[in-house]
C-alpha positions, 0 to 999 in steps of 0.5 A: 543501491536503490533509492526509495522515496517513501512515507509510512503509509499502506502504499509506502509499506508495500515497497519497504516490505518488498525490499526487505523480503527480497534482501535489496539494500536501499537509500531512504528519502523521506517524502513527508506528505503532510508537509507537501514534499510530494510536490517538490519539483525534484520529486516530480521528475521521478513521480509526476503523479505527485504520489509516493512511493517511488524508486530509482534503480541505478542498475535498471534494464540493460544496466541503465538507471530507471525511475519508477512510480506507482507502487504496483509497478514497483512491485512488479519490477522488483519481482522481475528483477530478483525472480522472487515473489512473482509466482513460480509458474506462468499461471501463478504469475497471472494470479498474482497480477490479477490480485495485485490489480484488484488491490490497486483498482479496488481495495486501495482506493475504496479503503482510502476513501473510507479512511478519508470520509470516516476519519479526516473529513469530519475533522476538517474545518469546517467539518465534512460529515457526509453520511452517504459517503461514509456508508458507501465506502465502508460498505464497499470496503466490507464487500471487498474484504468478503471477496478476499476472505472467500479467496483465502478460504481456498488458499494459504495466501492471496494468489495461491499457496505461495507468498507473493507481491500480491500479499505485500500489496494488500496487507498494509491496507487490510491491516488497518481494517479497524480504522475502516470500521470493518469486522473480522468476526465473519472473516476467519480466513482474512484474520488467519492471513493477517496474522500469518503475514504480520508475523513475517520478519520482513513485514515487521521490518518494512512496517517499522520504517519511519513508524515513529513519524506516522501521524494522523494528518489532522492539522490544517497545514497537513490537510492543505498538503494532502487534500488541497483544502483552503 
């Protein structure tokens, strides 16, 4: 049974959804990022970058246990382990990898910064309402959704006409488009894809994991833990 170190965020959802899609049993370990659990020395032995999600698989390569951090690396590992959702051919696997990297290096960081400067920074004490940062990250997130919409005009799913870990990695961030102050009015393909993926039973299951504990992290203590404010 895989150990999952998790909190209900877009990055956490990637792995909870993948485990559900792949039918892999797991033991849940809550890493409450609003309380600073990500800095616990025991967790840092598994995830030295103090970020969740992370996993430990007792049945790793050659039967030896392995711990993995970084959500994209976890998705790739699970796809290889199960032979599922990584792409049916080598060309497909390349397409999956490039869109997974697109999310890890582009959409995730930009949408995350949009959330920070549009929602969290203005609520800090003292407030940090920075119009340039808000405009920059809102616009770049919108540009990335335009890229995604054009890709989805050509294919049913992100990497092709097959569902993959690329879709799992992107869905969580894209599902929060309203909080990033985006619109889908000019992105019909993205809207169609969001509706399709959101209806998958494993996506519903993975998204629901600890959903009742998902908060807005607006308290001063939570912001200290998350953003290292004083």
